[in-house]
C-alpha positions as CSV (number, residue, x, y, z in Angstrom):
1,M,-50.4,9.2,323.7
2,L,-47.2,10.5,322.1
3,P,-43.9,9.0,323.4
4,S,-41.4,11.3,325.1
5,F,-38.7,12.8,322.9
6,A,-36.6,15.8,322.4
7,Y,-37.6,18.2,319.6
8,V,-35.1,20.4,317.8
9,R,-35.5,22.8,314.9
10,P,-32.2,23.5,313.1
11,T,-32.0,26.2,310.5
12,S,-29.3,24.6,308.2
13,L,-28.7,21.2,306.7
14,D,-25.4,20.9,308.5
15,D,-27.0,21.6,311.8
16,A,-29.8,19.1,311.1
17,L,-27.1,16.4,310.4
18,K,-25.3,17.2,313.6
19,Q,-28.6,16.9,315.6
20,L,-29.3,13.5,314.0
21,A,-25.8,12.1,314.5
22,G,-25.9,9.3,317.0
23,S,-29.2,10.4,318.5
24,K,-31.4,7.6,317.3
25,G,-33.5,10.5,316.0
26,L,-36.1,10.9,313.2
27,V,-36.6,13.6,310.6
28,H,-39.8,15.7,310.8
29,A,-40.8,17.2,307.4
30,G,-44.5,17.8,307.0
31,G,-45.4,15.4,309.8
32,T,-48.6,14.0,308.3
33,D,-47.2,10.5,308.5
34,L,-44.7,10.9,311.4
35,L,-47.3,12.0,313.9
36,G,-49.5,9.0,313.1
37,C,-46.6,6.7,313.6
38,L,-45.7,8.2,316.9
39,R,-49.3,8.0,318.2
40,E,-49.6,4.4,317.0
41,G,-46.4,3.3,318.6
42,V,-44.8,2.3,315.3
43,L,-41.9,4.7,316.0
44,A,-40.3,5.7,319.3
45,P,-37.4,8.1,318.7
46,T,-35.4,9.8,321.4
47,T,-35.1,13.0,319.2
48,V,-37.2,14.5,316.4
49,V,-35.4,16.8,314.1
50,S,-37.7,19.2,312.3
51,L,-36.5,20.4,308.9
52,S,-39.1,23.1,308.6
53,G,-36.5,25.8,309.2
54,V,-34.1,24.6,306.5
55,A,-35.1,26.8,303.6
56,A,-32.5,25.2,301.3
57,L,-34.7,22.0,301.2
58,R,-37.7,23.7,299.7
59,G,-38.3,24.9,296.1
60,I,-38.5,23.9,292.5
61,E,-35.8,25.0,290.1
62,E,-34.5,24.3,286.6
63,T,-30.9,23.1,286.5
64,P,-28.5,22.0,283.7
65,E,-29.4,18.4,284.6
66,G,-33.2,18.9,284.6
67,V,-35.6,20.0,287.3
68,A,-34.7,19.8,291.0
69,I,-37.4,19.7,293.6
70,G,-36.5,20.2,297.3
71,A,-37.6,17.3,299.5
72,L,-39.4,19.8,301.8
73,T,-41.5,21.3,299.0
74,P,-45.2,20.9,299.8
75,L,-47.2,18.6,297.5
76,V,-49.6,21.5,296.6
77,E,-46.6,23.4,295.1
78,V,-45.5,20.4,293.1
79,A,-49.0,19.8,291.7
80,A,-49.4,23.5,290.8
81,S,-45.9,24.2,289.3
82,P,-46.1,25.3,285.7
83,L,-42.7,23.7,285.1
84,V,-43.7,20.3,286.5
85,R,-47.1,20.4,284.8
86,A,-45.6,21.2,281.4
87,R,-42.7,18.7,281.4
88,F,-43.5,16.0,284.0
89,T,-47.3,15.6,283.8
90,A,-47.3,12.3,285.7
91,L,-45.7,13.9,288.8
92,A,-48.1,16.8,288.8
93,E,-51.0,14.5,288.5
94,A,-49.7,12.2,291.3
95,A,-49.1,15.1,293.7
96,A,-52.6,16.4,293.0
97,Q,-54.1,13.0,293.9
98,V,-52.5,12.7,297.3
99,A,-54.9,12.6,300.2
100,S,-56.9,15.8,300.7
101,P,-56.2,19.5,300.1
102,Q,-55.3,20.1,303.7
103,L,-52.8,17.2,303.7
104,R,-51.3,18.3,300.3
105,N,-50.7,21.8,301.8
106,Q,-48.9,20.3,304.8
107,G,-47.3,17.1,303.3
108,T,-44.0,17.3,301.5
109,L,-42.6,15.5,298.4
110,G,-39.8,13.9,300.4
111,G,-42.2,12.8,303.1
112,N,-44.6,11.3,300.6
113,V,-41.8,9.2,299.0
114,C,-40.4,8.0,302.4
115,Q,-43.7,7.4,304.3
116,K,-44.3,4.2,306.3
117,P,-46.7,1.4,305.1
118,R,-50.3,1.8,306.1
119,C,-51.0,-1.9,306.9
120,W,-53.5,-2.1,309.7
121,Y,-51.7,-5.0,311.4
122,Y,-48.4,-3.0,311.3
123,R,-50.1,0.1,312.6
124,G,-52.2,-1.8,315.1
125,D,-51.6,-3.8,318.2
126,F,-50.1,-6.8,316.5
127,A,-46.6,-8.2,316.8
128,C,-46.2,-8.6,313.0
129,L,-43.1,-9.6,311.1
130,R,-42.2,-6.0,310.5
131,K,-42.2,-5.2,314.2
132,G,-40.2,-8.3,315.1
133,G,-42.9,-10.9,315.4
134,E,-43.2,-14.2,313.7
135,L,-46.3,-13.8,311.4
136,C,-47.5,-11.5,308.6
137,Y,-51.1,-11.4,309.8
138,A,-52.3,-10.1,306.5
139,Y,-51.3,-13.2,304.6
140,A,-54.3,-15.2,306.0
141,G,-56.2,-12.3,307.5
142,E,-57.9,-9.1,306.2
143,N,-55.8,-8.6,303.1
144,E,-58.1,-6.8,300.7
145,Y,-55.7,-3.8,300.5
146,H,-52.5,-5.8,300.5
147,A,-49.9,-6.9,297.8
148,V,-50.7,-8.9,294.8
149,V,-47.1,-9.1,293.6
150,G,-43.7,-8.9,295.2
151,G,-45.1,-9.8,298.6
152,G,-43.6,-12.3,301.1
153,P,-42.8,-12.6,303.8
154,C,-44.6,-9.3,304.3
155,Y,-47.5,-8.2,302.2
156,I,-47.6,-4.4,302.7
157,V,-48.2,-2.1,299.8
158,H,-46.2,1.1,299.3
159,P,-48.6,4.0,299.9
160,S,-46.9,6.8,297.9
161,D,-48.5,8.3,294.8
162,T,-45.5,10.4,293.9
163,A,-42.9,7.6,294.1
164,P,-44.3,5.6,291.1
165,A,-44.4,8.8,289.1
166,L,-40.9,9.8,290.0
167,A,-39.6,6.3,289.2
168,A,-41.4,6.3,285.8
169,L,-39.8,9.6,285.0
170,G,-36.3,8.4,285.8
171,G,-36.1,10.5,289.0
172,I,-33.0,10.5,291.1
173,A,-32.8,11.0,294.9
174,H,-30.1,13.2,296.4
175,V,-29.1,12.1,299.9
176,V,-26.8,13.6,302.5
177,G,-25.5,12.0,305.6
178,P,-22.5,11.6,307.9
179,K,-20.4,10.0,305.1
180,G,-21.2,12.7,302.6
181,S,-23.7,12.9,299.7
182,R,-24.8,10.3,297.2
183,T,-27.4,9.9,294.5
184,V,-29.9,6.9,294.1
185,P,-32.2,6.3,291.2
186,L,-35.7,6.1,292.4
187,D,-36.2,2.6,291.0
188,Q,-33.4,1.5,293.4
189,F,-34.4,3.6,296.4
190,F,-36.9,1.2,297.9
191,V,-36.3,-2.0,299.8
192,Q,-38.4,-5.1,299.4
193,P,-39.4,-7.1,302.6
194,E,-37.5,-10.2,301.4
195,K,-34.3,-8.1,301.6
196,D,-35.0,-6.3,304.9
197,L,-38.2,-6.4,306.9
198,K,-37.4,-3.3,308.9
199,R,-36.7,-0.8,306.1
200,E,-38.7,0.8,303.4
201,T,-35.8,2.7,301.7
202,V,-32.1,2.6,301.3
203,L,-31.6,5.6,303.6
204,E,-29.1,4.9,306.3
205,P,-29.4,6.1,309.9
206,D,-28.8,9.8,310.1
207,E,-29.2,10.4,306.3
208,I,-31.6,13.0,304.9
209,L,-33.3,13.0,301.5
210,T,-32.6,16.5,300.3
211,R,-34.0,16.7,296.8
212,L,-35.5,14.8,293.9
213,L,-34.0,15.5,290.4
214,L,-36.0,14.9,287.3
215,P,-33.7,14.5,284.3
216,K,-34.5,16.6,281.2
217,P,-37.4,15.0,279.3
218,A,-36.7,13.2,276.1
219,P,-38.3,14.6,272.9
220,G,-41.8,13.3,272.6
221,L,-42.3,12.5,276.2
222,R,-45.9,11.8,277.3
223,S,-46.5,10.9,280.9
224,T,-49.5,10.3,283.2
225,Y,-50.5,9.0,286.6
226,R,-53.8,7.9,287.9
227,K,-54.9,5.8,290.9
228,V,-58.2,4.1,291.6
229,R,-59.3,4.5,295.2
230,A,-62.3,3.6,297.4
231,R,-63.1,7.2,298.0
232,A,-62.4,9.9,295.4
233,S,-62.2,12.7,298.0
234,F,-59.2,11.2,299.8
235,D,-57.7,7.7,300.0
236,F,-54.7,5.5,299.2
237,A,-54.5,3.7,295.9
238,L,-56.2,0.4,295.5
239,V,-54.1,0.3,292.3
240,G,-52.1,3.1,290.6
241,A,-50.2,3.4,287.4
242,A,-47.5,5.9,286.4
243,M,-46.4,5.8,282.7
244,A,-43.7,7.7,280.8
245,L,-43.7,7.1,277.0
246,Q,-41.3,8.6,274.6
247,M,-43.2,8.9,271.3
248,E,-42.4,9.4,267.7
249,G,-45.7,10.2,266.1
250,D,-48.0,7.3,267.2
251,R,-45.1,4.9,267.8
252,V,-43.6,4.2,271.3
253,V,-39.8,4.6,271.2
254,R,-39.4,3.5,274.8
255,A,-41.6,3.2,277.9
256,R,-41.2,3.2,281.7
257,V,-44.2,1.9,283.6
258,V,-44.4,1.8,287.4
259,F,-47.4,0.6,289.5
260,G,-48.6,1.7,292.9
261,G,-50.9,0.0,295.4
262,I,-50.0,-3.5,294.4
263,A,-46.6,-4.3,295.9
264,P,-44.4,-3.5,298.9
265,V,-42.4,-1.1,296.7
266,P,-43.3,1.0,293.6
267,W,-43.5,-1.8,291.1
268,R,-41.8,-1.4,287.8
269,A,-43.4,-3.4,285.0
270,P,-40.8,-4.4,282.4
271,A,-43.2,-6.8,280.6
272,V,-45.5,-3.9,279.9
273,E,-42.6,-1.8,278.7
274,V,-41.5,-4.5,276.3
275,A,-45.1,-4.9,275.0
276,L,-45.1,-1.1,274.2
277,A,-41.6,-0.4,272.9
278,G,-41.3,-0.1,269.1
279,R,-45.0,-0.4,268.5
280,R,-47.8,1.9,267.4
281,L,-50.0,2.8,270.3
282,D,-53.1,1.3,268.9
283,R,-55.8,-0.9,270.2
284,D,-53.9,-4.2,269.8
285,T,-50.8,-2.8,271.5
286,I,-52.8,-1.4,274.4
287,A,-54.6,-4.8,274.9
288,R,-51.3,-6.6,274.8
289,A,-49.8,-4.2,277.4
290,A,-52.9,-4.5,279.7
291,S,-52.6,-8.3,279.6
292,A,-48.9,-8.1,280.4
293,A,-49.6,-5.9,283.4
294,V,-51.5,-8.7,285.2
295,A,-49.9,-11.8,283.8
296,R,-47.8,-12.6,286.9
297,L,-50.0,-11.2,289.7
298,E,-50.6,-13.6,292.7
299,P,-53.5,-12.1,294.7
300,L,-54.4,-13.2,298.2
301,E,-57.8,-14.5,299.3
302,K,-59.5,-11.1,299.4
303,N,-57.8,-8.9,296.9
304,A,-58.2,-10.6,293.6
305,Y,-60.3,-7.6,292.5
306,K,-57.1,-5.7,292.0
307,V,-56.3,-7.9,288.9
308,P,-59.1,-6.6,286.6
309,L,-58.9,-3.2,288.2
310,L,-55.2,-2.9,287.2
311,R,-55.9,-4.2,283.7
312,G,-58.6,-1.7,283.2
313,L,-56.5,1.2,284.6
314,V,-53.5,0.4,282.2
315,Q,-55.9,0.3,279.3
316,E,-57.5,3.5,280.2
317,R,-54.2,5.4,280.8
318,L,-52.7,4.2,277.5
319,E,-55.8,5.2,275.6
320,A,-55.5,8.6,277.2
321,L,-51.8,8.9,276.2
322,A,-52.7,7.8,272.6
323,R,-55.0,10.8,272.4
324,A,-52.6,13.3,273.9
């Protein structure tokens, strides 16, 4: 059963902000996550503000700063965009691996970035920490899909595919709210449970994510994203890896590496970046980076399989970039 709420469909961003103001409302983009949260009792808004009529929030365009993608842009358009595919391969690959074709047609880039965690205790009939209870049931329970790093006191994993890619590419979130507009780098956009158990992002009440900006790529940029999942047809990442390497010949000038499926937030891996920077992308460097990727993981009882899985994924993606 869905809870009772008012549903409004503004046609401008200003009107959407007015409808949200003081209403304890929620934003409806594609709805592929929101409807599930409403049915499962995770969210109980008084008002749902649909953004589907706000045309300004949709589209992909080149700007003097880089490439701007409206938060309401469907994932299928992000994956198919020649501009994104040519300059920001990791994001195109990530968008193409989200869920199923039907969900990629309906789901939006902003919604994929801001979606709620998929922990079965959080989504189920359990008074877990995230819902105001006293326990993270995953810690000593069925935790095969939960965090192996950055967990505690809650061990969710962030479910987005596009967020790690955006963070690896230096993406910037543009946000509008009652206090005006602001920008937030994607690697500062997400909130770890140890800082706030009730929030996944830095979005304040009544704020709207309007677009994602990808800065102009540096010369020699090579990027990639891949996830390993239980079902290839559709599923969330068991582990995922987004990489953006600036290359000069076969040498890595600098690297940004962000993992998905292993932590409560898209997990940047500075140790891997250090292992790559300034080195030739050869077998020894790749082996060193793969070892660095798993050096500080702390798996729970039932998810230790993620450690060799992530090591292998890092090695496979770096080998692919070396051949690119």
